[in-house]
LOKE-379667 format. One record per residue: residue number from 1; z, y negated, x of N, C-alpha, C in turn. Coordinates in Angstrom, 1 decimal, always signed. Layout:
N
   pos       nw       nv       nu      caw      cav      cau       cw       cv       cu
   NUM        Z        Y        X        Z        Y        X        Z        Y        X
...
***
This chain:
161
   pos       nw       nv       nu      caw      cav      cau       cw       cv       cu
     1    -18.6    -30.5    +11.3    -17.7    -30.4    +10.3    -16.6    -31.4    +10.5
     2    -16.1    -32.0     +9.4    -15.1    -33.0     +9.4    -14.0    -32.6     +8.4
     3    -12.8    -32.8     +8.8    -11.6    -32.5     +7.9    -11.0    -33.8     +7.4
     4    -10.9    -33.9     +6.1    -10.3    -35.0     +5.5     -9.0    -34.6     +4.9
     5     -8.0    -35.5     +5.0     -6.8    -35.4     +4.2     -7.0    -36.1     +2.9
     6     -6.8    -35.5     +1.8     -7.1    -36.1     +0.5     -5.9    -36.1     -0.4
     7     -5.9    -37.1     -1.3     -4.7    -37.3     -2.2     -5.3    -37.5     -3.6
     8     -4.7    -36.8     -4.6     -5.1    -36.9     -6.0     -4.3    -38.0     -6.6
     9     -4.6    -38.4     -7.8     -3.9    -39.4     -8.5     -2.5    -39.1     -8.9
    10     -2.1    -37.8     -8.8     -0.8    -37.3     -9.1     +0.1    -37.3     -7.8
    11     -0.6    -37.7     -6.6     +0.2    -37.8     -5.4     +0.1    -36.5     -4.6
    12     -0.6    -35.5     -5.0     -0.7    -34.2     -4.2     -1.6    -34.5     -3.0
    13     -1.1    -34.1     -1.8     -1.9    -34.2     -0.6     -2.4    -32.8     -0.2
    14     -3.7    -32.8     +0.2     -4.3    -31.6     +0.7     -5.4    -31.9     +1.6
    15     -5.8    -30.9     +2.4     -6.9    -31.1     +3.3     -8.2    -30.3     +2.9
    16     -9.3    -30.8     +3.3    -10.6    -30.1     +2.9    -11.6    -30.4     +4.0
    17    -12.5    -29.5     +4.3    -13.5    -29.6     +5.3    -14.9    -29.9     +4.6
    18    -15.6    -30.8     +5.3    -17.0    -31.1     +4.8    -17.9    -31.2     +5.9
    19    -19.2    -30.9     +5.7    -20.2    -31.0     +6.8    -20.3    -32.3     +7.4
    20    -20.1    -33.4     +6.6    -20.1    -34.8     +7.1    -19.4    -35.7     +6.1
    21    -19.2    -36.9     +6.5    -18.6    -37.9     +5.7    -19.4    -38.2     +4.4
    22    -20.7    -38.2     +4.6    -21.6    -38.5     +3.5    -21.6    -37.3     +2.5
    23    -21.4    -36.1     +3.0    -21.3    -34.9     +2.1    -20.1    -35.0     +1.2
    24    -19.0    -35.5     +1.8    -17.8    -35.7     +1.0    -18.1    -36.7     -0.1
    25    -18.7    -37.9     +0.3    -19.0    -38.9     -0.7    -19.9    -38.4     -1.8
    26    -20.9    -37.6     -1.5    -21.8    -37.0     -2.5    -21.0    -36.1     -3.4
    27    -20.2    -35.2     -2.8    -19.5    -34.2     -3.7    -18.5    -34.9     -4.5
    28    -17.8    -35.9     -4.0    -16.8    -36.6     -4.8    -17.5    -37.3     -6.0
    29    -18.6    -38.0     -5.7    -19.3    -38.7     -6.8    -19.8    -37.7     -7.9
    30    -20.1    -36.5     -7.5    -20.5    -35.5     -8.6    -19.4    -34.8     -9.2
    31    -18.1    -35.1     -8.8    -16.9    -34.5     -9.4    -16.6    -33.1     -8.9
    32    -17.2    -32.8     -7.7    -16.9    -31.4     -7.2    -15.6    -31.3     -6.3
    33    -15.0    -32.5     -6.0    -13.8    -32.5     -5.2    -12.6    -32.6     -6.2
    34    -11.8    -31.6     -6.3    -10.7    -31.6     -7.2     -9.4    -31.1     -6.4
    35     -8.3    -31.5     -7.0     -7.0    -31.2     -6.4     -6.8    -29.7     -6.6
    36     -6.4    -28.9     -5.6     -6.2    -27.5     -5.8     -4.8    -27.2     -6.5
    37     -4.0    -28.2     -6.7     -2.7    -28.0     -7.3     -2.8    -28.3     -8.8
    38     -3.3    -29.5     -9.1     -3.3    -29.9    -10.5     -4.7    -30.0    -11.1
    39     -5.8    -29.8    -10.3     -7.2    -29.8    -10.7     -7.7    -31.1    -11.1
    40     -7.0    -32.2    -10.7     -7.4    -33.5    -11.0     -8.7    -33.8    -10.2
    41     -9.6    -34.5    -10.9    -10.9    -34.9    -10.2    -10.8    -36.3     -9.6
    42     -9.7    -37.0     -9.8     -9.5    -38.3     -9.2     -8.8    -38.2     -7.8
    43     -9.7    -38.0     -6.8     -9.2    -37.7     -5.5     -9.8    -38.8     -4.5
    44     -8.9    -39.2     -3.6     -9.4    -40.2     -2.6     -9.0    -39.7     -1.2
    45     -9.6    -40.3     -0.2     -9.3    -40.0     +1.2     -8.0    -40.7     +1.5
    46     -7.1    -39.9     +2.2     -5.9    -40.6     +2.7     -6.2    -41.2     +4.0
    47     -5.4    -42.2     +4.4     -5.6    -42.8     +5.7     -5.4    -41.8     +6.8
    48     -6.3    -41.8     +7.8     -6.2    -40.8     +8.9     -6.4    -41.5    +10.2
    49     -5.8    -40.9    +11.2     -6.1    -41.4    +12.6     -7.2    -40.5    +13.1
    50     -8.2    -41.1    +13.6     -9.4    -40.3    +14.1     -9.0    -39.6    +15.4
    51     -9.5    -38.4    +15.6     -9.3    -37.7    +16.8    -10.5    -38.0    +17.8
    52    -10.2    -38.9    +18.8    -11.2    -39.3    +19.7    -10.9    -38.8    +21.1
    53    -11.9    -38.2    +21.7    -11.7    -37.7    +23.0    -11.6    -38.8    +24.0
    54    -10.7    -38.6    +25.0    -10.6    -39.7    +26.0    -11.6    -39.4    +27.1
    55    -12.1    -40.5    +27.6    -13.1    -40.4    +28.7    -12.5    -41.0    +30.0
    56    -11.3    -41.5    +30.0    -10.7    -42.2    +31.2     -9.9    -41.2    +32.0
    57     -9.9    -39.9    +31.6     -9.1    -38.9    +32.4    -10.0    -38.2    +33.4
    58     -9.4    -37.8    +34.4    -10.2    -37.0    +35.4    -10.6    -35.7    +34.8
    59    -11.8    -35.2    +35.0    -12.3    -34.0    +34.3    -11.9    -32.8    +35.0
    60    -11.2    -32.8    +36.2    -10.8    -31.6    +36.8     -9.7    -30.9    +36.0
    61     -9.7    -29.6    +36.0     -8.6    -28.9    +35.3     -7.3    -29.2    +35.8
    62     -6.3    -29.4    +34.9     -5.0    -29.7    +35.3     -4.3    -28.5    +36.0
    63     -3.4    -28.7    +36.9     -2.7    -27.6    +37.6     -1.9    -26.9    +36.5
    64     -1.7    -25.6    +36.8     -0.9    -24.7    +35.9     +0.5    -25.3    +35.9
    65     +1.0    -25.5    +34.7     +2.4    -26.0    +34.6     +3.4    -24.9    +35.0
    66     +4.5    -25.3    +35.5     +5.6    -24.3    +35.8     +5.9    -23.5    +34.6
    67     +6.3    -22.2    +34.8     +6.5    -21.3    +33.7     +7.5    -21.9    +32.8
    68     +7.2    -22.0    +31.6     +8.1    -22.5    +30.5     +8.8    -21.4    +29.9
    69    +10.0    -21.6    +29.4    +10.7    -20.6    +28.7     +9.9    -20.2    +27.4
    70    +10.0    -18.9    +27.1     +9.3    -18.4    +25.9    +10.0    -19.0    +24.7
    71     +9.2    -19.3    +23.7     +9.8    -19.9    +22.5    +10.6    -18.8    +21.8
    72    +11.6    -19.2    +21.1    +12.5    -18.2    +20.5    +11.7    -17.4    +19.5
    73    +11.9    -16.1    +19.4    +11.2    -15.3    +18.5    +11.9    -15.5    +17.1
    74    +11.1    -15.4    +16.1    +11.6    -15.6    +14.7    +12.6    -14.4    +14.4
    75    +13.5    -14.6    +13.6    +14.5    -13.6    +13.2    +13.7    -12.4    +12.5
    76    +14.1    -11.2    +12.8    +13.4    -10.1    +12.1    +13.6    -10.2    +10.6
    77    +12.6     -9.8     +9.9    +12.7     -9.8     +8.5    +12.8     -8.4     +8.0
    78    +13.5     -8.2     +6.9    +13.6     -6.9     +6.3    +12.2     -6.5     +5.8
    79    +11.7     -5.2     +6.1    +10.4     -4.8     +5.5    +10.5     -4.7     +4.0
    80     +9.4     -5.1     +3.4     +9.3     -5.0     +2.0     +9.1     -3.6     +1.6
    81     +9.8     -3.1     +0.6     +9.6     -1.7     +0.2     +8.2     -1.5     -0.4
    82     +7.6     -0.5     +0.1     +6.2     -0.2     -0.4     +6.3     +1.2     -1.1
    83     +5.7     +1.3     -2.3     +5.7     +2.6     -2.9     +4.8     +3.5     -2.1
    84     +5.4     +4.7     -1.7     +4.7     +5.7     -0.9     +3.7     +6.4     -1.8
    85     +4.0     +6.6     -3.1     +3.1     +7.3     -3.9     +2.6     +6.5     -5.1
    86     +1.4     +6.7     -5.5     +0.9     +6.0     -6.7     +1.6     +6.7     -7.9
    87     +1.6     +5.9     -9.0     +2.2     +6.4    -10.2     +1.7     +7.8    -10.7
    88     +0.4     +8.0    -10.7     -0.1     +9.4    -11.2     +0.5    +10.5    -10.3
    89     +0.5    +10.3     -9.0     +1.1    +11.3     -8.1     +2.6    +11.5     -8.3
    90     +3.3    +10.4     -8.6     +4.7    +10.6     -8.8     +4.9    +11.4    -10.1
    91     +4.1    +11.1    -11.1     +4.2    +11.9    -12.4     +3.9    +13.4    -12.2
    92     +2.9    +13.7    -11.4     +2.5    +15.0    -11.1     +3.6    +15.8    -10.3
    93     +4.1    +15.1     -9.3     +5.2    +15.7     -8.6     +6.5    +16.0     -9.5
    94     +6.7    +15.1    -10.4     +7.9    +15.3    -11.3     +7.6    +16.5    -12.2
    95     +6.3    +16.6    -12.6     +6.0    +17.8    -13.5     +6.1    +19.1    -12.7
    96     +5.6    +19.1    -11.4     +5.8    +20.3    -10.6     +7.3    +20.6    -10.4
    97     +8.1    +19.6    -10.2     +9.5    +19.8    -10.0    +10.2    +20.4    -11.3
    98     +9.8    +19.9    -12.4    +10.3    +20.3    -13.7     +9.9    +21.8    -13.9
    99     +8.7    +22.1    -13.6     +8.2    +23.5    -13.8     +9.0    +24.4    -12.9
   100     +9.2    +24.1    -11.6     +9.9    +24.9    -10.7    +11.4    +25.0    -11.1
   101    +12.0    +23.9    -11.5    +13.4    +24.0    -11.9    +13.6    +24.9    -13.2
   102    +12.6    +24.9    -14.1    +12.7    +25.7    -15.3    +12.5    +27.2    -14.9
   103    +11.6    +27.5    -14.0    +11.4    +28.9    -13.6    +12.6    +29.4    -12.8
   104    +13.2    +28.6    -12.0    +14.3    +29.0    -11.2    +15.6    +29.2    -12.1
   105    +15.7    +28.4    -13.1    +16.9    +28.5    -13.9    +16.8    +29.5    -15.0
   106    +15.6    +30.0    -15.3    +15.5    +31.0    -16.4    +14.9    +32.3    -15.9
   107    +14.8    +32.5    -14.6    +14.2    +33.8    -14.1    +15.1    +34.4    -13.0
   108    +14.9    +35.6    -12.7    +15.6    +36.3    -11.7    +14.9    +36.3    -10.4
   109    +15.6    +35.9     -9.3    +15.0    +35.8     -8.0    +15.0    +37.2     -7.4
   110    +13.8    +37.8     -7.1    +13.8    +39.1     -6.5    +13.4    +39.1     -5.0
   111    +13.2    +38.0     -4.5    +12.9    +37.8     -3.0    +11.6    +38.4     -2.7
   112    +11.6    +39.1     -1.5    +10.3    +39.7     -1.0    +10.0    +41.0     -1.7
   113    +10.8    +41.4     -2.7    +10.4    +42.6     -3.5     +9.6    +42.2     -4.7
   114     +9.1    +41.0     -4.7     +8.3    +40.5     -5.9     +7.2    +41.5     -6.3
   115     +6.3    +41.9     -5.4     +5.2    +42.7     -5.7     +5.6    +44.0     -6.4
   116     +6.6    +44.7     -5.8     +7.0    +46.0     -6.4     +7.7    +45.8     -7.7
   117     +8.5    +44.7     -7.9     +9.2    +44.5     -9.2     +8.1    +44.1    -10.2
   118     +7.1    +43.3     -9.9     +6.1    +43.0    -10.8     +5.3    +44.2    -11.3
   119     +5.0    +45.1    -10.4     +4.3    +46.4    -10.7     +5.2    +47.2    -11.7
   120     +6.5    +47.3    -11.3     +7.4    +48.1    -12.1     +7.5    +47.6    -13.5
   121     +7.6    +46.3    -13.7     +7.7    +45.7    -15.0     +6.3    +45.9    -15.8
   122     +5.2    +45.7    -15.1     +3.9    +45.9    -15.7     +3.7    +47.3    -16.2
   123     +4.1    +48.3    -15.4     +3.8    +49.7    -15.8     +5.0    +50.3    -16.6
   124     +6.0    +49.5    -17.0     +7.0    +49.9    -17.8     +8.1    +50.7    -17.1
   125     +8.1    +50.7    -15.8     +9.2    +51.4    -15.0    +10.4    +50.6    -14.8
   126    +10.4    +49.3    -15.2    +11.6    +48.4    -15.1    +11.6    +47.6    -16.4
   127    +12.8    +47.1    -16.7    +13.0    +46.3    -17.9    +12.1    +45.0    -17.7
   128    +11.4    +44.6    -18.8    +10.7    +43.3    -18.8    +11.6    +42.1    -18.7
   129    +11.3    +41.3    -17.8    +12.2    +40.1    -17.6    +11.4    +39.1    -16.7
   130    +11.7    +37.8    -16.9    +11.0    +36.8    -16.0    +11.6    +37.0    -14.6
   131    +10.7    +37.0    -13.6    +11.1    +37.1    -12.2    +10.3    +36.1    -11.4
   132    +10.9    +35.8    -10.2    +10.1    +35.0     -9.2    +10.6    +35.5     -7.8
   133     +9.7    +35.3     -6.8    +10.1    +35.7     -5.5     +8.9    +35.4     -4.6
   134     +8.8    +36.2     -3.5     +7.8    +35.9     -2.5     +6.9    +37.1     -2.4
   135     +5.6    +36.8     -2.2     +4.6    +37.8     -2.0     +3.6    +37.3     -1.0
   136     +3.0    +38.2     -0.2     +2.0    +37.8     +0.8     +0.7    +37.6     +0.0
   137     -0.2    +36.9     +0.6     -1.5    +36.7     -0.1     -2.2    +38.0     -0.4
   138     -2.1    +39.0     +0.5     -2.6    +40.3     +0.3     -2.0    +41.0     -0.9
   139     -0.6    +40.9     -1.0     +0.1    +41.5     -2.2     -0.4    +40.8     -3.5
   140     -0.5    +39.5     -3.5     -0.9    +38.7     -4.7     -2.3    +39.1     -5.1
   141     -3.2    +39.3     -4.1     -4.6    +39.7     -4.4     -4.6    +41.1     -5.1
   142     -3.8    +42.0     -4.5     -3.7    +43.4     -5.1     -3.1    +43.4     -6.5
   143     -2.1    +42.6     -6.8     -1.6    +42.4     -8.1     -2.6    +42.0     -9.1
   144     -3.4    +40.9     -8.7     -4.4    +40.4     -9.6     -5.5    +41.5     -9.8
   145     -5.9    +42.3     -8.8     -6.9    +43.3     -9.0     -6.4    +44.4    -10.0
   146     -5.1    +44.6    -10.0     -4.5    +45.6    -10.9     -4.3    +45.0    -12.3
   147     -4.6    +43.7    -12.5     -4.5    +43.1    -13.8     -3.1    +42.6    -14.1
   148     -2.3    +42.5    -13.1     -0.9    +42.0    -13.3     -1.0    +40.5    -13.1
   149     -0.6    +39.8    -14.1     -0.7    +38.3    -14.1     +0.4    +37.7    -13.3
   150     +0.1    +37.0    -12.3     +1.1    +36.3    -11.5     +0.5    +34.9    -11.2
   151     +1.4    +34.0    -10.8     +0.9    +32.7    -10.4     +1.9    +32.2     -9.4
   152     +1.4    +31.4     -8.4     +2.3    +30.8     -7.4     +3.2    +29.7     -8.1
   153     +4.3    +29.7     -7.6     +5.3    +28.7     -8.0     +5.2    +27.4     -7.2
   154     +4.9    +26.3     -7.8     +4.7    +25.1     -7.0     +5.9    +24.7     -6.2
   155     +5.7    +24.4     -4.9     +6.8    +24.0     -4.0     +7.1    +22.6     -4.3
   156     +8.4    +22.3     -4.2     +8.8    +20.9     -4.3     +8.5    +20.2     -2.9
   157     +8.1    +19.0     -2.9     +7.9    +18.3     -1.6     +9.2    +18.3     -0.8
   158    +10.4    +18.4     -1.5    +11.6    +18.4     -0.7    +11.9    +19.7     -0.1
   159    +11.2    +20.8     -0.5    +11.3    +22.1     +0.1    +10.8    +22.2     +1.5
   160     +9.9    +21.2     +1.8     +9.3    +21.2     +3.2    +10.0    +20.3     +4.1
   161    +10.9    +19.5     +3.7    +11.6    +18.6     +4.6    +12.9    +19.1     +5.0
***
């Protein structure tokens, strides 16, 4: 492989690799070599100094140089903000939050008495009203078996943090 520095007729300089010098000539003649900046097909090789290996040096490995100071590290860059959630998930979470806020603002919180209050309302032993609270999975299953319609209130992601 050989690397050529090329220049287009607009003066843009760029490098390209070719299997051989004749491969460059053939591709250039067929119009396959173009400037990546302006897409001009008028490209020529720029003058280059060839990289030639020296043969007049001793072939023994050089002694390890004395420890050199470490190069200065680049200044830290501020991390780019990345969206943690995709747009559909953000919309879904916003919907869950809106549902939760609506239920909380328009219903009575009955705490861990939810199952007994739901039964009392269902059987007419208490005034009908919207309620919310906590129930164990066993209590929720019993309510469903009795035909009492209940549903879990979606938790806000902030409730867990």
